[in-house]
C-alpha positions in Angstrom: 56.0 -1.8 -21.9 52.4 -2.4 -23.5 53.2 1.1 -25.4 56.3 -0.8 -27.1 54.6 -3.9 -27.8 51.8 -1.8 -29.3 54.5 0.0 -31.7 55.9 -3.1 -32.2 52.7 -4.7 -33.9 52.4 -1.6 -36.0 55.6 -1.9 -37.3 55.3 -5.6 -38.1 51.5 -5.2 -39.7 53.1 -2.2 -42.0 54.9 -4.9 -44.0 51.6 -6.9 -44.0 50.8 -9.4 -47.2 48.3 -11.9 -48.4 50.5 -15.0 -47.6 49.8 -16.6 -44.7 49.8 -15.2 -41.5 52.4 -15.3 -39.0 52.3 -17.4 -35.9 54.4 -14.9 -33.9 52.1 -11.9 -35.2 48.8 -13.8 -34.2 50.5 -14.7 -30.6 51.4 -11.2 -30.0 48.2 -10.0 -30.7 46.7 -12.3 -28.5 49.1 -11.5 -25.5 48.4 -7.9 -26.2 44.6 -8.4 -26.3 45.0 -10.6 -22.4 47.5 -7.5 -21.2 44.3 -4.7 -21.7 41.7 -7.4 -19.8 41.1 -6.4 -16.2 44.0 -8.4 -14.3 46.1 -8.5 -17.6 49.0 -6.8 -16.4 48.7 -8.7 -12.7 51.4 -10.8 -12.1 50.7 -14.1 -9.8 53.0 -15.8 -7.7 53.9 -19.6 -7.9 51.0 -20.5 -5.3 48.7 -18.3 -7.1 49.3 -19.7 -10.8 48.7 -23.3 -8.9 45.1 -21.5 -7.9 45.0 -20.4 -11.1 45.5 -23.8 -12.6 42.4 -25.2 -10.4 40.2 -22.8 -10.9 40.6 -22.6 -14.6 39.3 -26.5 -14.2 36.2 -26.1 -12.4 35.4 -23.5 -14.7 35.8 -25.4 -17.5 33.3 -28.2 -16.2 30.6 -25.3 -15.2 30.6 -23.9 -18.6 30.5 -27.7 -20.2 27.3 -28.2 -18.4 24.1 -28.0 -20.3 22.6 -25.5 -17.6 25.0 -22.2 -17.6 24.1 -20.2 -14.5 24.7 -17.0 -16.3 22.1 -17.5 -19.5 19.7 -18.6 -16.7 17.2 -15.7 -14.7 18.9 -15.6 -11.2 15.8 -16.7 -9.6 15.8 -19.6 -11.4 20.4 -19.9 -11.7 20.5 -19.5 -7.6 20.0 -23.5 -7.1 23.0 -24.3 -9.6 25.0 -21.5 -8.2 24.8 -22.6 -4.8 25.6 -25.9 -5.6 29.0 -24.7 -7.8 32.3 -25.7 -6.5 33.5 -22.1 -8.4 31.0 -20.1 -6.1 32.1 -22.2 -2.9 35.9 -20.6 -3.9 34.4 -17.5 -4.2 32.7 -17.5 -1.0 36.3 -17.7 0.6 37.6 -14.9 -1.1 38.2 -12.1 0.5 36.5 -9.1 -2.1 37.2 -6.1 -0.7 34.3 -3.5 -0.8 30.9 -3.4 -1.5 30.8 0.3 -3.0 27.1 0.2 -4.0 24.6 -1.3 -2.0 21.2 0.1 -1.0 20.2 0.6 2.9 16.8 -1.2 2.4 18.3 -3.8 0.2 21.2 -5.1 2.2 19.7 -7.8 4.6 18.3 -10.9 3.7 14.5 -10.7 4.5 14.4 -13.8 6.6 15.7 -11.8 9.7 13.1 -9.2 8.9 9.7 -11.7 9.2 11.8 -14.4 11.8 13.5 -11.4 13.9 11.9 -7.8 13.5 8.3 -8.9 12.4 8.2 -11.0 16.0 8.9 -7.9 17.9 6.4 -6.3 20.5 4.1 -4.2 19.4 4.4 -4.8 15.6 1.2 -4.0 13.6 0.3 -4.9 9.9 -2.4 -3.8 7.5 -3.0 -5.2 4.5 -3.4 -2.9 1.0 -5.6 -2.7 -1.9 -3.6 -4.0 -4.0 -2.4 -7.1 -1.6 0.1 -5.6 -0.7 0.9 -5.3 3.3 2.6 -2.5 5.7 4.1 -2.2 8.7 4.7 0.1 12.0 5.6 -0.2 15.8 3.3 1.4 18.0 2.3 1.7 21.5 -1.1 2.1 20.6 -3.3 1.5 18.1 -2.5 3.5 15.1 -4.1 6.1 13.1 -5.9 4.1 10.1 -3.5 4.3 6.5 -5.4 5.1 3.2 -6.0 2.6 1.1 -5.3 0.0 4.0 -7.4 -2.6 6.3 -7.1 -1.6 9.7 -4.1 -2.0 11.4 -3.9 -5.6 13.5 -1.3 -6.3 16.3 0.9 -9.3 14.2 0.8 -11.2 17.8 -3.1 -11.5 17.4 -2.7 -12.3 13.8 -0.3 -15.5 14.3 -2.7 -16.6 16.8 -5.4 -16.4 13.9 -3.8 -17.7 10.9 -1.0 -20.2 9.8 2.3 -18.9 11.3 4.5 -20.6 8.6 2.2 -19.0 5.7 1.9 -15.5 6.8 5.5 -15.2 7.3 5.9 -16.8 3.7 3.6 -14.0 2.8 5.5 -11.3 4.2 8.9 -12.5 2.5 6.9 -12.7 -1.1 5.8 -9.0 -0.4 9.8 -8.2 0.7 11.2 -9.6 -2.4 11.0 -9.7 -6.2 11.5 -13.5 -6.0 9.4 -15.6 -7.8 9.1 -19.2 -9.5 8.4 -17.4 -13.3 9.9 -13.9 -13.1 9.8 -14.0 -17.2 5.7 -13.9 -16.5 5.0 -12.1 -13.6 7.7 -9.5 -14.7 7.0 -8.9 -18.4 8.4 -5.5 -18.6 10.7 -3.1 -17.0 7.8 -0.9 -15.9 6.1 -3.8 -14.2 9.0 -5.1 -12.4 10.1 -1.4 -11.5 6.8 -1.2 -9.9 7.8 -4.1 -7.7 10.5 -3.4 -6.9 10.0 0.1 -5.4 7.0 -1.5 -3.6 9.1 -4.1 -1.5 11.0 -1.2 -0.2 7.6 0.3 0.8 6.9 -2.8 2.3 10.5 -2.9 4.8 9.6 1.1 5.5 8.0 0.9 8.8 9.8 -1.8 9.6 13.4 -0.5 9.2 12.3 2.9 10.2 11.8 2.1 14.1 14.5 3.4 15.8 15.5 0.3 17.6 15.3 -1.6 14.5 17.5 0.7 12.5 20.3 0.1 14.3 19.9 -3.5 14.4 19.5 -3.7 10.8 22.2 -2.0 10.2 24.3 -4.2 12.4 23.2 -7.2 10.7 23.9 -6.0 7.3 27.5 -5.4 8.0 27.4 -9.0 9.5 25.9 -10.5 6.5 28.6 -8.9 4.3 31.4 -9.6 6.7 30.7 -13.3 6.8 30.8 -13.0 3.2 34.4 -11.8 3.4 33.4 -8.3 2.6 35.6 -6.0 4.4 34.1 -2.1 4.0 31.0 -1.0 2.5 29.4 2.2 1.1 25.8 2.8 1.4 23.2 4.6 -0.4 21.0 5.3 2.1 18.4 7.5 2.2 18.1 8.2 5.5 14.4 8.5 6.6 13.5 9.6 9.4 13.5 7.5 12.2 10.2 7.1 14.9 9.6 6.2 18.3 7.0 4.0 19.6 5.0 6.8 20.6 5.3 8.1 17.0 7.9 10.7 17.5 10.1 11.4 14.8 14.4 11.8 15.1 16.2 13.9 13.1 18.5 13.0 10.2 21.5 13.9 12.4 20.1 10.9 14.5 20.2 8.6 11.9 23.6 9.5 11.2 24.9 9.5 15.0 23.2 5.9 14.8 25.3 4.8 12.0 28.6 6.1 13.2 27.9 4.4 16.5 26.7 0.9 14.5 29.8 1.2 12.7 31.9 1.9 15.7 30.3 -1.1 17.7 30.7 -3.3 14.8 34.4 -2.4 14.0 35.0 -2.9 17.6 33.8 -6.8 17.5 35.5 -7.3 14.4 38.8 -5.9 13.9 39.3 -6.8 10.3 36.3 -4.9 9.1 37.1 -1.3 7.8 33.7 -0.3 8.4 31.0 1.8 6.4 30.5 5.1 5.2 26.7 6.6 3.5 26.2 8.3 0.3 23.4 10.4 1.1 20.6 9.7 -2.1 17.1 11.1 -2.7 14.6 10.1 -5.2 14.8 11.7 -8.9 11.2 12.3 -9.2 12.0 15.7 -6.6 11.4 19.1 -8.4 14.3 21.7 -9.3 13.3 23.2 -5.8 13.2 20.1 -3.4 16.3 19.4 -4.9 18.0 22.4 -4.1 17.0 21.8 -0.6 18.1 18.4 -0.9 21.8 19.5 -2.2 21.6 22.2 0.6 20.7 19.0 3.6 23.6 17.0 2.0 26.3 20.0 2.2 25.4 20.1 5.8 25.9 16.5 7.0 29.1 16.7 4.7 30.5 19.3 7.1 28.6 17.7 10.7 29.4 13.7 9.8 32.3 14.2 7.6 34.0 10.8 8.9 30.9 8.7 8.0 29.5 10.5 5.0 30.7 10.5 1.9 29.0 12.2 -0.8 25.5 12.6 -2.5 23.4 10.3 -5.1 19.9 10.3 -6.7 18.2 7.5 -6.9 15.1 5.2 -8.3 13.9 4.1 -12.0 16.6 6.3 -14.1 13.9 6.1 -17.1 10.8 7.5 -15.1 12.9 10.0 -13.4 14.3 13.7 -13.6 17.8 13.4 -16.0 21.0 14.9 -14.2 20.7 17.9 -16.3 17.3 19.1 -15.1 18.6 18.8 -11.8 22.0 21.6 -12.8 21.2 24.5 -10.2 21.1 21.8 -7.5 24.2 19.9 -8.1 26.2 23.8 -8.9 25.9 24.8 -4.9 28.7 23.0 -3.9 31.4 24.7 -6.0 29.1 27.9 -5.8 29.4 27.5 -2.3 32.9 26.8 -2.2 32.6 23.2 -0.6 33.2 20.0 -1.4 30.5 17.5 -1.9 31.3 14.5 -3.6 28.9 13.0 -6.5 28.3 9.1 -6.6 25.4 9.2 -9.6 23.6 6.6 -10.7 23.6 6.6 -14.5 23.2 4.6 -17.5 20.6 2.0 -15.9 18.9 2.4 -19.2 18.8 0.7 -22.9 16.8 3.7 -23.7 19.3 5.2 -26.2 19.1 8.4 -27.4 16.6 10.0 -24.7 17.7 12.5 -22.5 18.3 10.4 -19.6 20.8 8.2 -22.1 23.2 11.6 -21.2 23.2 11.2 -17.7 26.8 9.4 -17.5 28.3 12.3 -19.6 25.8 14.7 -17.4 27.3 13.1 -14.2 31.4 13.3 -15.5 30.6 16.9 -16.4 30.0 17.4 -12.7 33.0 15.2 -11.7 31.0 12.4 -10.3 33.4 10.1 -8.0 31.8 6.5 -9.4 29.1 5.9 -11.8 26.7 3.4 -10.7 25.7 1.1 -13.1 26.6 2.6 -16.3 24.8 -0.3 -17.8 25.0 1.9 -21.3 28.6 3.1 -21.2 29.4 1.0 -24.9 27.5 2.6 -26.9 28.8 5.7 -25.7 32.6 6.1 -26.9 33.0 9.3 -25.8 31.7 9.0 -22.2 34.2 6.0 -21.9 37.0 7.4 -23.2 36.7 10.4 -20.8 35.5 8.1 -17.7 38.9 6.1 -18.0 40.7 9.4 -18.6 39.1 10.4 -15.2 39.6 7.2 -13.6 35.9 6.8 -12.6 34.9 3.4 -11.9 32.0 1.9 -13.0 29.7 0.3 -10.3 28.8 -2.8 -11.9 25.6 -4.9 -10.6 25.2 -8.0 -13.1 22.3 -9.6 -11.2 20.4 -6.2 -10.5 20.8 -5.5 -14.1 19.4 -9.0 -14.9 16.8 -8.6 -12.5 15.3 -5.3 -13.7 15.2 -6.2 -17.1 18.0 -4.6 -18.4 19.7 -7.9 -20.0 18.8 -11.5 -19.8 21.9 -13.4 -20.4 24.6 -12.6 -18.3 27.3 -13.1 -21.1 25.6 -10.4 -22.9 26.3 -7.8 -20.7 27.8 -4.4 -21.7 30.3 -5.0 -18.8 32.1 -7.9 -20.6 33.2 -5.0 -23.4 34.7 -2.8 -20.2 36.3 -5.9 -18.5 38.3 -6.9 -22.2 39.1 -3.4 -22.5 40.6 -2.9 -18.7 38.1 0.1 -17.6 38.0 1.0 -14.2 35.0 -1.2 -12.7 34.0 -2.7 -9.1 31.6 -5.5 -8.4 28.7 -4.5 -6.2 25.4 -6.1 -5.3 22.8 -3.2 -5.3 19.8 -4.8 -3.5 20.8 -8.4 -2.7 17.9 -8.7 -0.3 15.4 -8.1 -2.6 17.0 -10.5 -5.3 17.2 -13.5 -2.9 21.0 -13.2 -2.6 23.5 -12.1 -0.1 26.3 -10.1 0.2 28.6 -10.0 -3.0 29.6 -13.7 -3.6 27.0 -14.2 -6.1 27.5 -11.1 -8.5 31.2 -12.1 -8.5 29.8 -15.3 -9.8 27.7 -13.7 -12.3 30.7 -11.3 -13.5 33.4 -13.8 -13.1 31.7 -16.8 -14.9 29.5 -14.7 -17.2 30.9 -11.7 -18.4 34.4 -13.2 -18.5 34.1 -16.7 -19.8 37.2 -18.8 -20.0 39.2 -15.9 -19.9 38.8 -14.3 -16.7 40.9 -15.8 -14.3 42.4 -15.5 -10.3 44.6 -12.0 -11.9 40.8 -10.8 -12.9 39.3 -11.4 -9.1 42.4 -10.2 -7.7 42.3 -6.9 -9.8 38.7 -6.6 -9.2 39.1 -7.1 -5.6 42.1 -4.4 -5.2 39.8 -2.0 -7.3 37.1 -1.8 -4.9 39.1 -0.4 -2.0 40.9 1.6 -4.8 37.9 3.1 -5.8 36.4 3.7 -2.6 36.0 7.1 -1.0 38.2 6.3 1.8 40.9 8.6 3.1 44.5 7.8 0.9 45.9 6.8 4.3 43.4 4.5 5.1 43.1 2.9 1.7 46.9 1.6 1.7 46.0 0.5 5.2 43.4 -1.8 3.6 44.6 -2.7 0.7 47.8 -3.6 2.9 45.1 -5.7 4.9 43.2 -6.9 1.7 46.7 -8.4 0.4 47.3 -10.4 3.5 44.0 -12.1 3.5 44.6 -12.8 -0.4 47.6 -14.7 0.9 45.9 -16.7 3.7 43.1 -17.7 1.0 45.2 -18.7 -1.9 47.4 -20.8 0.7 44.3 -22.2 2.2 42.3 -22.6 -1.2 45.6 -25.6 -1.9 45.1 -27.8 0.9 
């Protein structure tokens, strides 16, 4: 139908003249443009159309307000979003899957501070640069470099104002601040602070009993935000026991399996989770070979929970994908299938070696592209991505906080949405940004990227995309989409009451 409309328009314009444009031609062009948008070919039923009208009025009021949240830094916009009727509706909306979430950034830090740091045998030390580290130990831990002596948190709380101490821990575990522009003047500064926050969480989350509880709480928080399925970018670090013994990476994979089974048994509408094993892109080529060999082994031993492999870290400061070509060629050489889910294009450094990561990701047959912020600057990559049906995982708040874009109305994904490019919305590290689940990122994309053009059909397409582009096997994917559509119909009906 779209092709027929396009041909018809071409015939119309071959007889173009200098007179007043034909209103029918104008209307046909507008319909063609709408049809190409994400959701442009979704047909809404009667109830959906009623909700769409309601949603349009709600959005119009918000866009007419003097303070428009997507134009503001998320740290300042969050109170406005929390009070938004559109956001309230999006929270209730079934959101399918979160396909780009990192292990140490998925659980609200209040839970880490209020729950985990109050457990027995938790020690803290304070670094020379004003940060904090945690560890669980049955005895006094050995001194850490550039850190004060380890002190039991129970003892610290007896000597200090507990409320202020907990607030300081929360500040160390997130990037949230009242004046983000002054505190984070450039990408290098914000990325240093970003990676520092992961180091703060490390000693807490890698304690074996906490590791399992953390995963469970992560699933609970996403499930409470009406997310049905999660794919976690996980470093799969070696967890430790109270006596300091280290567990294997296989232990971590089995722990993930156990937690998923436990959570889905208690929440039958939650479809589960899979792990994308990740390593930092600062590795050298020799180390990368060993890591990919490890990924191949994990894929073979844990096919149900292991989805694939990726590199993480600040893309501008790390090695480009092509640097790892020897390691990334190993699976094909050995005749094994190791899916890739590469972070690529999370940069505005046009023309650098890093700027070629999206093309190389596609050449290595990536299943999805993480972020793809730079894609509109690469027409060949964009066309290839569409032809290969490789979706871009768009994380609006992360891109803003990490200083790729300030006003989300100018996010490159707005172009991808208008062109109907395959993409999904995700939240990257919501806990570090003071967000949770997926609703905040959906709000920024729906109101910021789409303006008044995005509608209920846009949302429906995006939530369906999240399952269609997941790593779930085909039969599970079909069942998941059927379950999502049942939830969707229920959401539409209840939203009209």
